[in-house]
Structure formats: structure tokens, C-alpha cells
N, C-alpha and C positions, 0 to 999 in steps of 0.2 A: 566486596559486593559481588553477588552472583548475578548471572544474566538469565533472562528468559531465552531459551533456545526452542524455537518452534520445530520440534522434532516430528516431522510429518509421518515418520514410521509409526508413531503412536496414534496418529490421527486417521490413518488408513491401513487397510489390510491388503498387502500386495501379494498377488499370486505369482509364484516364481516359475511355475511350469504348467500352465493351463493346457498345453497341447501334447504332453507326453502320451504317446500311444495313438495319436490321431493318424499317424502315417502308417501304422501297422498294416501290412498286406497291400498297401497301395503302390509300393515300389520295391517289393521284395525281390524282383527279378533283375535289379540293376547290377551291372557288372562291377561298378566301382564302389558302391556303398549301398547299404540297406538301412531302412529305418531302425531295425534292431541294433545294427552296429552304431548308428548315430546316437541312439538312446543310451547304449552301453558306455560310449565315450563320455556322454554328458553325466551319467551317474558316477563315473570315475573322477569327475571334476576336470576332465580334459576338454575344456570348453572351446579353445581354438580348433582343436581337431574335430570336435562335434559339429562346430559351425561349418567347417570345410566339408564334412560328410553330408550335411543337409544341403549345402550348395551343390554338391555333386548330384544329389538326388533331384534337386530342382532343375539342374541343367539337363539331366536325362529325361525328366518329365516336367516340362515347364507349365503344365496345367494342374499340377498337384498343389492345391490350395493349402492343405494341411501341412505339407512339407515347408512351404514358405512361412506358415504360422510358427512351426517348430523352429525354423531358422531364426525367426524374430525373437523367440523366447531365449534361445542360447545367446544371441547377440546382446539382448537386454541384460542377461545375467553378467555379461562382461562390461556392462555400462556403455556399450556402443549404441546409444539410443537412436541416433540418426539413422544408422544402418538398420536397426531393428524396426523403426517406423517404416522404412522403405519396404522391408520384407512383409510387414503386416498389411501395408496398403496393397501389395500385390496379391496377398491372400484374399483380401476383401474384394478386390477386383474379380478374382476367379470364382469366389463363392461368398457373396455378401451375407449369407446366413450362417457362416461358420461360427460356432459358439465361442464367445469370449474374445474374439480378435479385436473388435472395436474397443473393448475395455483396455486391452494390452496396448493397442495403438495410442489411445488417449494417455495412458500412463507413460509411455515412452516420450510422447510430446511434452507432457507435464515435467518429466525429469530433465528435459532440455531447457525448460523455461519457455517453451513454445505454447503459451497458454491459449491463444486463439485456436490453434489447431487442436489442442486438447479439448476445448469446449465443444468443438464440432463433433469429436468422437464420443464424448460422454453424453451429449444430447442424443446421438444415434443409439447409444446403449439404452438410455431411458425411454426412448420411443418404443423399443422392443421389450424392455423390462422396467416398467415404471417403479418397481419396488427394489431395484438394485441399490443397496445402501452404499456400496463402495463408489459407484458412479455418482451418487448424490453428493457424497463428501468431496470427491475429487472435482466435481463440477463447481461446487461452492468455492473451493480453494483456487480453482482456475479463474473464476470471475474475480476473486480477490486479486489474483496476479495481474489482471488487466485493469484493475482499479474500477471495476463496475461494482461498487459496494452494495447497492441495493439488491442486485441479483445475487451477489455473494451471500448477503444476509438471508435471503429467501431460502437458499439451499443449505446453508450452514445451520440454520435453525432446525431444518428437517434432520440433518445429520446429528446434531448435538442432543436432540430431544431424548433418544434412547441411550445416550452415552454421556451421562451427566458427570462421570468421573474423569473424562478426557479434558484435562486442563488446557493442553495445547490447543485443542480444537476450539474451546470456549474463548481463549484469548483472541484467536483469529476472528471468531464471531463477534466478540466485543468490539474489536477494531473496525470491523465491517459496519456494525451499527453506528459507531461513532462517526465514521467518515461518510456514511449515508445520511448523517444528521438525524438518525432515529435515536434521539438521546435517551428516551425512556428505556428502549431495549439495551442500549450501551450501559446505562446505569445499573440495570438489573443484572447484566452479565458481570460487570465489575464487582457488584455486591457479592455475587456468588463466589467469584474468585477470591475476594478478600475474606470470606468466611473460611476458605481453605488456607489462605496465606495472609493473615492480617498484617504482617510486617513487610509486605511488598510495597516499597515506596512507589514503584512504577504503577501498580494498580491504583494506589491512592491518587496519583497525578491524573491518570486517565479517568478515574471516577470524578475527579474535580472538573475535568474538561466536559464530561457528560452533564454534570450538574449545572455548569455554566450555560451549556446549550439549552437546558430546561428553564433558564432564567433564575436559577437558584444560586446567585453569585456569592452570597454570604456563606452558604453551605459549601460552595466550591472552594472558598478561601480556607475553610476549616480542613477540607481534605488535603489541600496543598500544605497546610501547616503541619498536619500529621506526617506527610511525606518528608517535609524539611526536618522534622524532629528525628525521624528514622534515619534519614540520609542527608545531612545538612550540605554536603558537597555534591549532591545529585545534580547533573547538568539540567539547567533551565527551571529548577524547582522554585528558586527565588524570582526568576523572571515571571513565572506563572502567577505567583502571589502579587507581584508588582503590577502585572497587567490587569488583574482583577480589581485592584485598588484604583488603578488608572481609569478603568471602565466606570467605577463609581465616583470619579472625579475627586478621589482622596489622594491628591498628588503628593503630599508630604510623605504619606505612608508608602505610596508607590515608589517614590524616589529612593527611600531606604532599601527597599527590596531590590531595585535595579542595581543599586550600589553593592549590595550583598552578592548579587549574581556576578558582577564585574570583579569582585574580590576573588571569586572562584575561577572566573575566566575573563581576563581583561579584554578579550576580543569578541565577547558574546554580542553579536550584531544586533539582535532584537533589543537587548537591554540598552545598548548605545542609542538606538533609534528612539526608543520611548523616553529615555532621559533627555535626548535632544528635543523631543516634542514638549516635555515639561519645561525645559529652559526657554523654548519659544513662547509657550503660554505665559511664562513669568517675565516676558519681555527682555530676554537676554539673547538677542539674535546671534552674536558672535560665538558664545558658548554653544548655542544650538547648532550652528553651522559646523563647528569642530566635531561635535558628537555625531551629527547626521552624516557628515562626509566619512568619518571613520566607519560608520555602519555600512554605507553603500560600497565602501572599498572591500569589505568582507563579504557582503552578499548583495546581489543585484535584484533581489525579489521582495524587498521590504517596501511595500507600497506607501505606508505612512511616511517613511523617510523622504521619498520623492515628492509627496504632496507638500510636506513642510519645507523642503528645499525650494520648491517652486514658489511658495508664498514668500519666503525670505528673499529670494532673488528678485521677485516682483517688487517688493518693498525697496530693495536696493537699486532698482531700475536696471538690473542685469537681465534684460528681457530674453535674450537668446538662451541663456542658461535656464531661465524660468520656464520657457516653452518646452525645452528638452526634458526637464525634470517632470513637469506635469504630464507631458505626453507619455513618458515612460510609466508614470503611475496609472494612466488610463490603459496602457497596453497590458500592464500586470493584471488588472481587473476592470474590464470595461463596464461591469455591472455596478460599480460604486459611483454615486452621484457627485461626491465632493470634489474629485479631481476634474470632472467635466465642468462643474460650476467655476472653480478657480481658473480653469483654462478659458472659459467663456469671458470672465471678467478681464483676463489678461488680453485676450483678442480685442475686446472693446477698447481697452487702453491703447492698443496698437492701431486701432482704426480698421481692423479686419472684421467688418460687420457680418459677412457671410459665415466666416468660421465661428464667430461668437454665437450666431443664431443656431448653427448646427449643434454646438455644444449645449446650448440652453434647451434645445429640443430633447437632447439626451437626458438632461436634468429632470425635465418634466416627466419623461417616461419612467425614470428610475426613482422618483420621489418615494421616500419611505422604505427603500430596499437596503439600507446600509447594514453591513454585516460586522458586528463587533464581537463575534464569538472567538473563543480561545483556540478552537480546533484549527490546525493549520499554521498556528503561530509558533508553538513550541517546536514542531517539526513540520516541514513542508509537505510530507507524505507519510503514510504509515510504514512500519517495517515491511521489507520484502519477505517472501515466504522462506528464504534461506538465510535470513538475517537474524542475528542475536539482538534482542531488545535489552539495552542496558539500564532499564528502569527499576530493577528489582534488587534489593539488598541481598 
């Protein structure tokens, strides 16, 4: 199986030497180095020597903004992005209107994974140059990096519109739409990706997630089944089908898929948790406990497992364990009413009227807000910008 590699070099055009020539004539009288000498060293590929020459120039003339900018470029070419960012900031401090420096500052922060700082720089670029396409792309990617998916979608749509052939960029846009819960946008993007690569199991899986978000669960199952046919051992593909059957209350079909997932990966925590839920629904509490405990030993963030454990422990009158499990479920997602309700009933049993009333108030506020979508269950978060996505054959 091949992997999706989000090669950002294909998504953005990076300027390697915005400032060549900026310092010409500004420090030609320096005894230790001149801009011409620094530029010559850079053109010869002697980047450490060029950086030292620019440092010499900035020491001799600490008000030379262009020299600091040129120093930043040379440092960035050596992938010394933190030092480059410092040089760019000094250049901006000396001359806020020096062309291109904010963009290079943003790029250096971006390359370090300092997405918040990058966002600030790219917003400054767009304030001065609203049509700067590189800043638009990088801003969208930076918002993705900080998991602000609605903002990422906004800018990545602008970036992708004139660049329809950039598959890597469209993948990030599709993920942004999916995690912003703009499922129509996600489905359209994945549709276009599948037109280019119809044998991508990963794209079929993500398209299925988007269809499920649109309430088209049966169509989502078909997408997952296509993915399973292409790549039957793809991680979580059978879990996805099982979850969708579970959502439709078709528990026998769901159980088969969860078992198929466990045949591929015996420790797949989500499959264990949902199998445990089915066993509980079938009135097999001991089997359910075994599966649920195995699930939470692998992962501490599966809310359903803790809700079910709380219910079973309550039935067994293991009240301390029940409170702990249900409280953990609430902590994982305070916006879901079921754990609050179960906790309220448990507090009533324990005679803690005040705590029970508090939980029931939460239930009333949250009535009708249950989230049974697939997004976030196959993976707790989308791929990072420098991560390979192993969903494609």
C-alpha cells in the first residue's frame, strides 16, 4: 500500500531569496564585509560563511533592515528557522514596510510548526496584499495546523480554486471540511479526489465519513465496503462498517464487522468497545466488562466504553467504580447528555440529591444534542501537516 504524503512543497511556492540585492550600497563601506561579498558567498553555496558576513554587516550597521532580512534568508536556507525568524523580526522592527519580510517570517514559523506565530505573519501579509496567493495558502495550512478547521476551510477553498490539480492541497481542504463538519464540502472534495484516484481506499473511507455526516448512512456503508474490497486489511475499515451498522441498530451485522476488525488487529480499542456495548445490550454483562476493560486499557478516550462501564458497575452496585467511569465519560465530552443522565440516576440511588439535580439540569440543557457521527471515532484527530496518511493503497 502506498501512503498519502502531504508534500507541502507542491502546495506552496517558497521563495528562496527574496532579499538578494536589498543591501546593495547600504553597507558597502564596511571594513569586515560588504553586501556584495555576502551575496557572492551565498551564490557559491557557502551559506555559513554568507550568514557570518551578513551578521558582520548587521553588527556594523544595526539599523540596516535589509541586511537583517538577507541574514534571515540565508539562515532559512540552512533550515535554521528559529534564527531566521529572529532576524526577520528585527528587520520588521526596523522597517515594517520592507517588502516580503512578513511572508518569509511566516514561512519560517510555519516550518518550525509554530502555526500561531505563522498565522499572525500571514494575516499581516494579507492586510497589505489581499491577493497574495502564497499567503492565502499558507494561512489556510496554518489554521489547519492549530485545528481551527472552519478558518482553514475558508482560506484553503480560496487557495484551491485556481489550482484544481494540486491533490495534496485538496486533501488538506477535504480534511478541513470534514473536521469542521461541513460534510457537503468534504464529500465534494473527496468525490473530486476519487475521480483522480478511484482505487484510494483512504479517500473512500473519508468519503464515507462525510456521507455519514450528511445522514446518508447506507451510502456511507457502500463507500466503506468499496474501501474494504480494495484494501481488506486497511486499519479501521471494518470498524467503520461495523459502527455504521451499530448506528442503524443492526447489531448482528455490526458484530461481524467488529470481529473482522479484531482479526486484523486484536487490540483495536474501538472495535472492542463497541463489541462490549453489543454484549451489554444482549444482556451479557461479564462478556461486556471484559471487552470494555480491554478497550479502556488501550485507550482512555472512548466515551462509550466508560458510559457502559458505569451502567454495568451501577447494576453490580459497585458504586465508586460507577461514579468514576461515568465522570470520566462526562469529562471526555460534557456536551453529551447520556452520561449526565446515568450519573444523575446513580447520585439519586446514593442519596446525593444536590449532585443528581445538577446533572439533570445538564440533561435538560443538552436534550437532543447527541452526536452519533463517525468523524473522530476512526481517528481522534486528522493527520498533521507533516504526517503520512496511510489510508491509500
